[in-house]
C-alpha positions as CSV (number, residue, x, y, z in Angstrom):
1,M,10.7,-14.2,-11.7
2,C,8.9,-11.2,-14.2
3,W,6.0,-10.1,-15.0
4,R,5.9,-6.5,-17.9
5,R,2.7,-5.7,-17.7
6,A,2.0,-2.6,-19.9
7,A,4.5,-0.1,-18.3
8,S,4.4,-1.7,-15.0
9,I,7.4,-4.5,-14.2
10,Y,6.3,-7.2,-12.0
11,V,8.7,-9.5,-9.8
12,W,7.2,-12.0,-7.9
13,L,9.7,-13.2,-4.8
14,L,9.1,-16.3,-3.7
15,N,10.2,-18.6,-1.4
16,N,12.4,-22.0,-2.7
17,D,10.2,-24.7,-0.6
18,T,7.1,-22.7,-1.4
19,V,3.9,-24.8,-4.0
20,V,1.1,-22.3,-5.8
21,E,-1.6,-22.8,-7.3
22,A,-1.1,-22.5,-11.1
23,D,-2.6,-18.9,-11.6
24,S,-1.4,-17.5,-8.2
25,L,0.9,-15.1,-10.4
26,S,-2.0,-13.8,-12.6
27,Q,-4.1,-12.5,-9.7
28,L,-1.5,-11.1,-7.9
29,V,-0.9,-8.9,-11.1
30,A,-4.5,-8.5,-11.1
31,R,-5.0,-6.9,-7.9
32,M,-1.7,-4.7,-8.1
33,A,-3.8,-3.6,-11.6
34,A,-6.3,-2.7,-9.2
35,R,-4.6,-2.0,-6.8
36,P,-1.9,0.6,-8.4
37,D,-0.8,3.2,-5.2
38,A,0.0,-0.4,-3.8
39,G,4.0,-1.3,-3.9
40,M,4.0,-4.9,-2.7
41,C,1.4,-7.3,-3.0
42,G,1.2,-10.4,-0.5
43,S,-0.4,-14.0,-1.1
44,T,-2.5,-16.2,1.1
45,L,-0.3,-18.9,2.3
46,R,-1.7,-22.0,3.8
47,Y,-0.3,-25.0,5.9
48,Y,2.2,-27.1,3.4
49,H,1.2,-30.4,5.8
50,Q,-2.4,-28.9,6.8
51,P,-3.6,-27.5,3.7
52,D,-7.1,-26.5,4.7
53,K,-5.9,-24.4,7.4
54,V,-4.5,-21.0,5.8
55,Q,-0.6,-19.5,7.5
56,A,-1.9,-15.6,6.5
57,W,-3.6,-13.3,4.6
58,G,-0.3,-12.3,2.4
59,G,0.7,-10.1,6.5
60,G,-0.1,-9.0,9.2
61,K,-0.1,-6.8,12.0
62,Y,2.5,-5.7,14.2
63,D,1.5,-4.4,18.4
64,P,4.5,-1.4,19.0
65,L,2.9,-1.5,23.1
66,R,3.8,-5.2,23.2
67,G,6.3,-6.0,20.4
68,V,4.5,-8.6,18.8
69,S,3.4,-9.5,15.4
70,R,1.0,-11.4,14.6
71,H,0.0,-13.1,10.9
72,L,-3.5,-11.8,9.3
73,G,-5.9,-15.1,8.6
74,V,-3.5,-17.4,10.6
75,L,-5.7,-20.8,10.9
76,A,-8.8,-20.1,8.4
77,R,-10.0,-22.6,7.1
78,A,-8.5,-22.3,3.9
79,D,-11.8,-22.1,2.2
80,V,-13.2,-19.0,3.1
81,K,-12.3,-15.7,1.7
82,P,-11.8,-12.8,3.9
83,D,-13.0,-9.9,2.9
84,V,-9.5,-7.9,0.4
85,V,-10.6,-4.2,1.7
86,Q,-10.6,-5.1,6.0
87,V,-7.6,-7.1,5.3
88,E,-6.0,-4.6,2.9
89,A,-6.5,-1.6,6.4
90,E,-4.9,-3.9,8.3
91,M,-2.7,-5.3,7.6
92,A,1.0,-3.6,8.8
93,Y,3.3,-5.5,6.3
94,V,3.6,-8.4,3.2
95,I,4.9,-11.5,4.2
96,G,8.5,-12.2,2.2
97,A,7.0,-16.2,1.5
98,S,5.2,-14.7,-1.2
99,M,5.6,-10.9,-2.9
100,R,4.4,-9.6,-5.0
């Protein structure tokens, strides 16, 4: 799925088993417009069978000393809005289930 805005072309990579909110794409495009220096943008992911729990706030952190990664916001309540600036500062990667 592509979205054209001014001179930018956006491509949304989305897992085929993902359920999306109606405003998901417009939210991703708005975040990219607010951060023109960003190369990609992740989505908040919720567990399918526990939609009140967050799987990740768009991405995760990687600990190279232990060789492990963890999703940011994992198991947080879905109705709690994260501090986007803090999440983006901590994020080492974007989760591929939904990314722009």
